[in-house]
ROMIMAR-950183 format. One record per residue (C-alpha): residue number from 1; z, x, y; chain. Coordinates in nm, 4 decimals, padded with zeros to 6 digits, always signed. Example, Ala and Ser with C-alpha at 12.3 -4.5 7.8 and 13.67 -1.06 7.14 Angstrom:
! ROMIMAR-950183
NODE resi       up     east    north chain
NODE    1 +00.7800 +01.2300 -00.4500     A
NODE    2 +00.7140 +01.3670 -00.1060     A
! end
This chain:
! ROMIMAR-950183
NODE resi       up     east    north chain
NODE    1 -02.9893 +01.5334 +00.7792     A
NODE    2 -02.8533 +01.4574 +01.1251     A
NODE    3 -02.9724 +01.6581 +01.4216     A
NODE    4 -02.9103 +01.6845 +01.7934     A
NODE    5 -03.1287 +01.8270 +02.0688     A
NODE    6 -03.0014 +01.9764 +02.3940     A
NODE    7 -03.1492 +02.0653 +02.7300     A
NODE    8 -03.0387 +02.2062 +03.0662     A
NODE    9 -03.1578 +02.1851 +03.4252     A
NODE   10 -03.1022 +02.4788 +03.6581     A
NODE   11 -02.9736 +02.4831 +04.0153     A
NODE   12 -03.1533 +02.7606 +04.2048     A
NODE   13 -03.4293 +02.6339 +04.4333     A
NODE   14 -03.7372 +02.8548 +04.4064     A
NODE   15 -04.0892 +02.8518 +04.5544     A
NODE   16 -04.3431 +02.6373 +04.3710     A
NODE   17 -04.5591 +02.9344 +04.2698     A
NODE   18 -04.2851 +03.1069 +04.0666     A
NODE   19 -04.3934 +03.1474 +03.7049     A
NODE   20 -04.1132 +03.3718 +03.5744     A
NODE   21 -03.7740 +03.2081 +03.6059     A
NODE   22 -03.6090 +03.4938 +03.4190     A
NODE   23 -03.6772 +03.7270 +03.7109     A
NODE   24 -03.4638 +03.5073 +03.9399     A
NODE   25 -03.1453 +03.4823 +03.7374     A
NODE   26 -02.8709 +03.3799 +03.7678     A
NODE   27 -03.0101 +03.0298 +03.8031     A
NODE   28 -02.6994 +02.8139 +03.7838     A
NODE   29 -02.6805 +02.4831 +03.5972     A
NODE   30 -02.6718 +02.1301 +03.7373     A
NODE   31 -02.6810 +01.9110 +03.4268     A
NODE   32 -02.7032 +01.9373 +03.0503     A
NODE   33 -02.7965 +01.6732 +02.7943     A
NODE   34 -02.7285 +01.6318 +02.4239     A
NODE   35 -02.9183 +01.3700 +02.2236     A
NODE   36 -02.7934 +01.3077 +01.8705     A
NODE   37 -03.0525 +01.1272 +01.6599     A
NODE   38 -02.9768 +00.7550 +01.6612     A
NODE   39 -02.7351 +00.7725 +01.9547     A
NODE   40 -02.7593 +00.7484 +02.3315     A
NODE   41 -02.8103 +01.0809 +02.5059     A
NODE   42 -02.5042 +01.2218 +02.6811     A
NODE   43 -02.5425 +01.3966 +03.0142     A
NODE   44 -02.2863 +01.6526 +03.1312     A
NODE   45 -02.2275 +01.7023 +03.5017     A
NODE   46 -01.9663 +01.8720 +03.7115     A
NODE   47 -01.8366 +01.5913 +03.9299     A
NODE   48 -01.6789 +01.8404 +04.1709     A
NODE   49 -01.7685 +02.1848 +04.3141     A
NODE   50 -02.0895 +02.0632 +04.4814     A
NODE   51 -02.2014 +01.9253 +04.1444     A
NODE   52 -02.2864 +02.2737 +04.0124     A
NODE   53 -02.1404 +02.3990 +03.6852     A
NODE   54 -01.8661 +02.6588 +03.6916     A
NODE   55 -01.8147 +02.9048 +03.4031     A
NODE   56 -01.5661 +02.6604 +03.2502     A
NODE   57 -01.8304 +02.3903 +03.2328     A
NODE   58 -02.0796 +02.6205 +03.0618     A
NODE   59 -01.8050 +02.7186 +02.8180     A
NODE   60 -01.7307 +02.3524 +02.7512     A
NODE   61 -02.0967 +02.2816 +02.6779     A
NODE   62 -02.1126 +02.5717 +02.4310     A
NODE   63 -01.8017 +02.4294 +02.2651     A
NODE   64 -01.9672 +02.0872 +02.2443     A
NODE   65 -02.2619 +02.2436 +02.0613     A
NODE   66 -02.0278 +02.4351 +01.8311     A
NODE   67 -01.8454 +02.1122 +01.7479     A
NODE   68 -02.1709 +01.9432 +01.6477     A
NODE   69 -02.2650 +02.2413 +01.4340     A
NODE   70 -01.9226 +02.2359 +01.2661     A
NODE   71 -01.9815 +01.8699 +01.1741     A
NODE   72 -02.3027 +01.9642 +00.9940     A
NODE   73 -02.5303 +01.8339 +01.2691     A
NODE   74 -02.8324 +02.0616 +01.3071     A
NODE   75 -02.9069 +02.1733 +01.6631     A
NODE   76 -03.2636 +02.1558 +01.7921     A
NODE   77 -03.4195 +02.2736 +02.1181     A
NODE   78 -03.7431 +02.3378 +02.2988     A
NODE   79 -03.7275 +02.7006 +02.4140     A
NODE   80 -03.3490 +02.6994 +02.3812     A
NODE   81 -03.3548 +03.0468 +02.2291     A
NODE   82 -03.5013 +03.2256 +02.5265     A
NODE   83 -03.3856 +02.9940 +02.8014     A
NODE   84 -03.1064 +02.7387 +02.7584     A
NODE   85 -02.8676 +02.9352 +02.5360     A
NODE   86 -02.9275 +03.2600 +02.7219     A
NODE   87 -02.8566 +03.0821 +03.0519     A
NODE   88 -02.5437 +02.9278 +02.9002     A
NODE   89 -02.4176 +03.2700 +02.7911     A
NODE   90 -02.4678 +03.4062 +03.1421     A
NODE   91 -02.3174 +03.1093 +03.3244     A
NODE   92 -02.0187 +03.1027 +03.0859     A
NODE   93 -01.9297 +03.4567 +03.1901     A
NODE   94 -02.0844 +03.6672 +02.9121     A
NODE   95 -01.8136 +03.8403 +02.7035     A
NODE   96 -01.7221 +03.6400 +02.3950     A
NODE   97 -01.9395 +03.3526 +02.5185     A
NODE   98 -02.2438 +03.5742 +02.4769     A
NODE   99 -02.1572 +03.6125 +02.1099     A
NODE  100 -02.0933 +03.2435 +02.0632     A
NODE  101 -02.4177 +03.1417 +02.2339     A
NODE  102 -02.6079 +03.4073 +02.0378     A
NODE  103 -02.4709 +03.2727 +01.7092     A
NODE  104 -02.5908 +02.9242 +01.8010     A
NODE  105 -02.9266 +03.0610 +01.9135     A
NODE  106 -03.0035 +03.2299 +01.5823     A
NODE  107 -02.8802 +02.9409 +01.3684     A
NODE  108 -03.0492 +02.6515 +01.5482     A
NODE  109 -03.4051 +02.5168 +01.5306     A
NODE  110 -03.6171 +02.6097 +01.8331     A
NODE  111 -03.9413 +02.4162 +01.7949     A
NODE  112 -04.1302 +02.6101 +02.0605     A
NODE  113 -04.0239 +02.9415 +01.9107     A
NODE  114 -04.1654 +02.8365 +01.5743     A
NODE  115 -04.5006 +02.7706 +01.7415     A
NODE  116 -04.4728 +03.1116 +01.9037     A
NODE  117 -04.4086 +03.2733 +01.5662     A
NODE  118 -04.6990 +03.0937 +01.3971     A
NODE  119 -04.9628 +03.0993 +01.6716     A
NODE  120 -04.8566 +03.3906 +01.8902     A
NODE  121 -04.8205 +03.1896 +02.2105     A
NODE  122 -04.5920 +02.9121 +02.3399     A
NODE  123 -04.6894 +02.5522 +02.4082     A
NODE  124 -04.5273 +02.2897 +02.6294     A
NODE  125 -04.3123 +01.9967 +02.5259     A
NODE  126 -04.5254 +01.7452 +02.7163     A
NODE  127 -04.8512 +01.8626 +02.5566     A
NODE  128 -04.6866 +01.8514 +02.2158     A
NODE  129 -04.5680 +01.4942 +02.2687     A
NODE  130 -04.9236 +01.3995 +02.3658     A
NODE  131 -05.0629 +01.5628 +02.0544     A
NODE  132 -04.8157 +01.3820 +01.8314     A
NODE  133 -04.8548 +01.0462 +02.0064     A
NODE  134 -04.4982 +01.0415 +02.1371     A
NODE  135 -04.3382 +00.9467 +02.4662     A
NODE  136 -04.3063 +01.2677 +02.6631     A
NODE  137 -04.1290 +01.3782 +02.9750     A
NODE  138 -04.0069 +01.1433 +03.2454     A
NODE  139 -04.2701 +01.0965 +03.5135     A
NODE  140 -04.1934 +01.1726 +03.8744     A
NODE  141 -03.9786 +01.4757 +03.7991     A
NODE  142 -04.0657 +01.8290 +03.6954     A
NODE  143 -03.8513 +02.1223 +03.5934     A
NODE  144 -03.9600 +02.3169 +03.9015     A
NODE  145 -03.8735 +02.0275 +04.1350     A
NODE  146 -03.5431 +01.9351 +03.9677     A
NODE  147 -03.3214 +02.1845 +04.1580     A
NODE  148 -03.4372 +02.0607 +04.4983     A
NODE  149 -03.4096 +01.6984 +04.3887     A
NODE  150 -03.0539 +01.7616 +04.2689     A
NODE  151 -02.9587 +01.9265 +04.5969     A
NODE  152 -03.1076 +01.6284 +04.7813     A
NODE  153 -02.8766 +01.3926 +04.5931     A
NODE  154 -03.1230 +01.2602 +04.3358     A
NODE  155 -02.8820 +01.3458 +04.0560     A
NODE  156 -02.9350 +01.0296 +03.8535     A
NODE  157 -03.3089 +01.0902 +03.8354     A
NODE  158 -03.2669 +01.4560 +03.7365     A
NODE  159 -03.0093 +01.3587 +03.4739     A
NODE  160 -03.2513 +01.1018 +03.3320     A
NODE  161 -03.5223 +01.3695 +03.3215     A
NODE  162 -03.2924 +01.6083 +03.1343     A
NODE  163 -03.1857 +01.3360 +02.8898     A
NODE  164 -03.5464 +01.2410 +02.8188     A
NODE  165 -03.6357 +01.6037 +02.7433     A
NODE  166 -03.3586 +01.6071 +02.4835     A
NODE  167 -03.4761 +01.2759 +02.3354     A
NODE  168 -03.8375 +01.3960 +02.3275     A
NODE  169 -03.7306 +01.7104 +02.1432     A
NODE  170 -03.5579 +01.4948 +01.8799     A
NODE  171 -03.8743 +01.2851 +01.8483     A
NODE  172 -04.0927 +01.5918 +01.7989     A
NODE  173 -03.8578 +01.7261 +01.5334     A
NODE  174 -03.8643 +01.3956 +01.3436     A
NODE  175 -04.2431 +01.3618 +01.3646     A
NODE  176 -04.3153 +01.7144 +01.2459     A
NODE  177 -04.0575 +01.6830 +00.9684     A
NODE  178 -04.2142 +01.3539 +00.8513     A
NODE  179 -04.5798 +01.4611 +00.8690     A
NODE  180 -04.5615 +01.8343 +00.7999     A
NODE  181 -04.8083 +01.8923 +01.0834     A
NODE  182 -04.7484 +02.0306 +01.4319     A
NODE  183 -04.9951 +01.8985 +01.6910     A
NODE  184 -05.0436 +01.9503 +02.0622     A
NODE  185 -05.3064 +01.9146 +02.3331     A
NODE  186 -05.4154 +02.2382 +02.4998     A
NODE  187 -05.4399 +02.2550 +02.8786     A
NODE  188 -05.8170 +02.2394 +02.8302     A
NODE  189 -05.7779 +01.9001 +02.6628     A
NODE  190 -05.8595 +02.0294 +02.3154     A
NODE  191 -05.6371 +01.9004 +02.0322     A
NODE  192 -05.4710 +02.1661 +01.8188     A
NODE  193 -05.2607 +02.1601 +01.5040     A
NODE  194 -05.1211 +02.3662 +01.2198     A
NODE  195 -04.9511 +02.2786 +00.8941     A
NODE  196 -04.5748 +02.2960 +00.9207     A
NODE  197 -04.4227 +02.2061 +00.5834     A
NODE  198 -04.0821 +02.3322 +00.6928     A
NODE  199 -03.9161 +02.3666 +01.0308     A
NODE  200 -03.7335 +02.6991 +01.0384     A
NODE  201 -03.4120 +02.8126 +01.1953     A
NODE  202 -03.4644 +03.0878 +01.4515     A
NODE  203 -03.3197 +03.3516 +01.2185     A
NODE  204 -03.5824 +03.2584 +00.9582     A
NODE  205 -03.8735 +03.2178 +01.1985     A
NODE  206 -03.8117 +03.5732 +01.3168     A
NODE  207 -03.9011 +03.6939 +00.9668     A
NODE  208 -04.2526 +03.5429 +00.9751     A
NODE  209 -04.5429 +03.7858 +01.0027     A
NODE  210 -04.6518 +03.8211 +01.3629     A
NODE  211 -04.9921 +03.6611 +01.4297     A
NODE  212 -05.2584 +03.8536 +01.6171     A
NODE  213 -05.2566 +03.7594 +01.9848     A
NODE  214 -05.4411 +04.0575 +02.1277     A
NODE  215 -05.7145 +03.8237 +02.2467     A
NODE  216 -05.4806 +03.7012 +02.5182     A
NODE  217 -05.5065 +03.8549 +02.8647     A
NODE  218 -05.1295 +03.8967 +02.8793     A
NODE  219 -04.9926 +03.8541 +02.5245     A
NODE  220 -04.6262 +03.7679 +02.4833     A
NODE  221 -04.4037 +03.9598 +02.2452     A
NODE  222 -04.1892 +03.7076 +02.0622     A
NODE  223 -03.9129 +03.9672 +02.0261     A
NODE  224 -03.8444 +03.9113 +02.3967     A
NODE  225 -03.7220 +03.5630 +02.3087     A
NODE  226 -03.4311 +03.6740 +02.0936     A
NODE  227 -03.3607 +04.0327 +02.2094     A
NODE  228 -03.0646 +03.9151 +02.4186     A
NODE  229 -02.8817 +03.7990 +02.1057     A
NODE  230 -02.8689 +04.1569 +01.9798     A
NODE  231 -02.7625 +04.3245 +02.3030     A
NODE  232 -02.4149 +04.3842 +02.4388     A
NODE  233 -02.3708 +04.1719 +02.7517     A
NODE  234 -02.2670 +04.3018 +03.0929     A
NODE  235 -01.9037 +04.4053 +03.0678     A
NODE  236 -01.9143 +04.6041 +02.7456     A
NODE  237 -01.8746 +04.5528 +02.3744     A
NODE  238 -01.8442 +04.2180 +02.2048     A
NODE  239 -01.5459 +04.1022 +01.9994     A
NODE  240 -01.6010 +03.9911 +01.6420     A
NODE  241 -01.6317 +03.6196 +01.5736     A
NODE  242 -01.3055 +03.6361 +01.3808     A
NODE  243 -01.1239 +03.7508 +01.6957     A
NODE  244 -01.2495 +03.4645 +01.9103     A
NODE  245 -01.0044 +03.1848 +01.9734     A
NODE  246 -01.1030 +02.8308 +02.0679     A
NODE  247 -01.0164 +02.7701 +02.4348     A
NODE  248 -00.7414 +02.5188 +02.5038     A
NODE  249 -00.8580 +02.1643 +02.5670     A
NODE  250 -00.8402 +02.0603 +02.9280     A
NODE  251 -00.9664 +01.7695 +03.1298     A
NODE  252 -01.2766 +01.8716 +03.3213     A
NODE  253 -01.4476 +01.6293 +03.5594     A
NODE  254 -01.7566 +01.6867 +03.3544     A
NODE  255 -01.9059 +01.4163 +03.1366     A
NODE  256 -02.1093 +01.1112 +03.2238     A
NODE  257 -02.2829 +00.8830 +02.9774     A
NODE  258 -02.6443 +00.8240 +03.0575     A
! end
């Protein structure tokens, strides 16, 4: 099986103490990365318009993911269900793009969402890489700092950070698939793990019995992660997939190999 992981970095600069990005949408997009297993990661940038994606660029990225899916390449993410694909739908202009992003969201493998469905709480990519003995995120950059770094012209560094997140997600997928065990290091330093004989698509993970998480001070309802895929977007009803036409190919100043 061939698989590809994807990741996005957002554009809106926010205070350091913000812990709920969703409350500050729209966030904009600066760069996206796709890492196909065994290949170099590709980074996608808008080389015009102040280096921020326009709706056409978000649409192009969705189309790139659809093309991989059509080739039989399984899509993998870390929190792509709740974050990346939802952001893509919004930045692409909702409408039919909401439906297309939602279809990808339910079909793909979101590793963090599977942890959420099994344990009742999310874990971070970096802590998971540590638990599995893998190279993690790029040092010197953080998701919260990336928008300001991009605005300051450090686009190569932010692109490298985004690409490494995609590569790390591929590595986690491979390791869990090979070992059948999901491991991570808690913020307290304690190692954790659970048996994971099969990585599930989002649409299948949703069907798992919800674990008890009432012990948490502020428990998270996993239904919040995928509710957007079932809702009509701003602007009214959705067309059927059969009515959606592939947009014409055009040359966007968009892609850069990294």
